[in-house]
C-alpha positions as CSV (number, residue, x, y, z in Angstrom):
1,M,274.3,1.0,36.2
2,S,274.0,0.0,39.8
3,T,271.4,-2.0,41.2
4,I,268.3,-0.2,42.5
5,T,267.0,-1.1,45.9
6,E,264.5,0.3,48.6
7,N,267.5,2.4,49.9
8,T,268.7,4.0,46.6
9,V,268.5,7.7,46.5
10,L,267.6,9.6,43.4
11,A,268.1,13.0,42.0
12,F,267.2,14.9,38.8
13,R,270.1,15.4,36.5
14,Q,270.9,19.0,36.1
15,V,269.8,19.1,32.5
16,A,266.4,17.6,33.4
17,S,263.3,19.2,34.4
18,M,259.7,18.2,35.0
19,Q,256.7,19.9,34.2
20,P,253.2,18.3,35.6
21,V,250.3,18.3,33.2
22,A,246.6,17.3,33.5
23,D,247.3,13.5,33.6
24,G,251.0,13.1,33.9
25,A,254.3,14.8,33.4
26,V,256.5,16.2,30.5
27,I,260.0,15.9,31.1
28,L,262.7,17.9,29.2
29,L,266.4,17.0,28.7
30,A,267.9,20.7,28.2
31,D,271.0,19.2,26.6
32,S,269.7,17.3,24.0
33,G,266.2,18.9,23.6
34,Q,264.7,15.3,24.3
35,L,261.1,15.4,25.7
36,Y,259.6,12.5,27.4
37,T,255.9,12.1,28.6
38,G,255.0,10.1,31.8
39,N,251.9,9.1,33.2
40,G,250.0,10.1,36.7
41,T,252.5,7.3,38.4
42,T,255.6,8.8,36.8
43,E,254.5,12.3,37.9
44,A,253.8,11.1,41.2
45,I,257.3,9.8,41.8
46,L,259.1,12.6,40.1
47,R,257.2,15.2,42.3
48,H,259.0,13.4,45.3
49,V,262.5,13.2,44.0
50,D,265.0,15.7,45.9
51,G,268.2,13.9,46.1
52,K,267.4,13.0,49.8
53,R,264.3,10.5,49.6
54,R,265.1,6.8,49.2
55,I,263.0,4.6,46.7
56,S,261.1,3.2,49.9
57,D,260.0,6.9,50.7
58,L,259.1,7.4,47.1
59,A,257.0,4.2,47.3
60,T,255.2,5.5,50.7
61,A,254.2,8.6,48.9
62,L,252.5,6.5,46.3
63,C,250.8,4.5,48.8
64,S,249.5,7.7,50.0
65,E,248.2,8.9,46.8
66,F,247.2,5.7,45.1
67,D,245.3,2.8,46.3
68,I,248.5,0.3,46.1
69,D,249.9,-1.8,48.4
70,P,253.8,-1.1,49.7
71,E,255.3,-4.0,47.6
72,A,253.7,-3.0,44.4
73,A,254.6,0.5,44.9
74,T,258.2,-0.2,45.7
75,A,258.3,-2.3,42.4
76,D,256.7,0.5,40.3
77,V,259.2,2.9,41.6
78,I,262.2,0.8,41.0
79,E,260.9,0.0,37.3
80,I,260.1,3.5,36.6
81,A,263.3,4.8,38.2
82,G,265.3,2.2,36.1
83,T,264.0,3.6,32.9
84,L,264.3,7.3,33.9
85,I,268.0,6.6,35.1
86,D,268.7,4.8,31.7
87,E,267.1,7.9,29.7
88,G,269.2,10.3,31.6
89,V,266.5,12.1,33.8
90,L,267.7,10.8,37.0
91,D,271.0,10.0,38.7
92,V,271.5,7.9,41.6
93,V,273.0,9.9,44.6
94,G,275.8,8.5,46.6
C-alpha cells in the first residue's frame, strides 16, 4: 500500500457501496458479500469521498461537521482511510 498523505485522493472501489444509518454507516462489498459498520466519523468521511477530493478536503469537511481541530481531523481521516483501503472498500486514485 502506498503512503497516505494530505494530498492522497480516494475513491470507492466499484464493488463497494455505503448506506448511512442512524449513527453511522453500513458498507457492503458486493463481490464478497462482506458487511462493515462504521461510526458517525466514518460515515462523514465516506459521504465526501468522490474520487476528486484529497485527504485534506475530507478533513476540512470533518472540521465543519464536528468540533475538531484540523490536525486531529487529518489524522482521523488518514487512519480511517488506511483501514478502509486495507479492507478493500477504498482505493487510492492516481
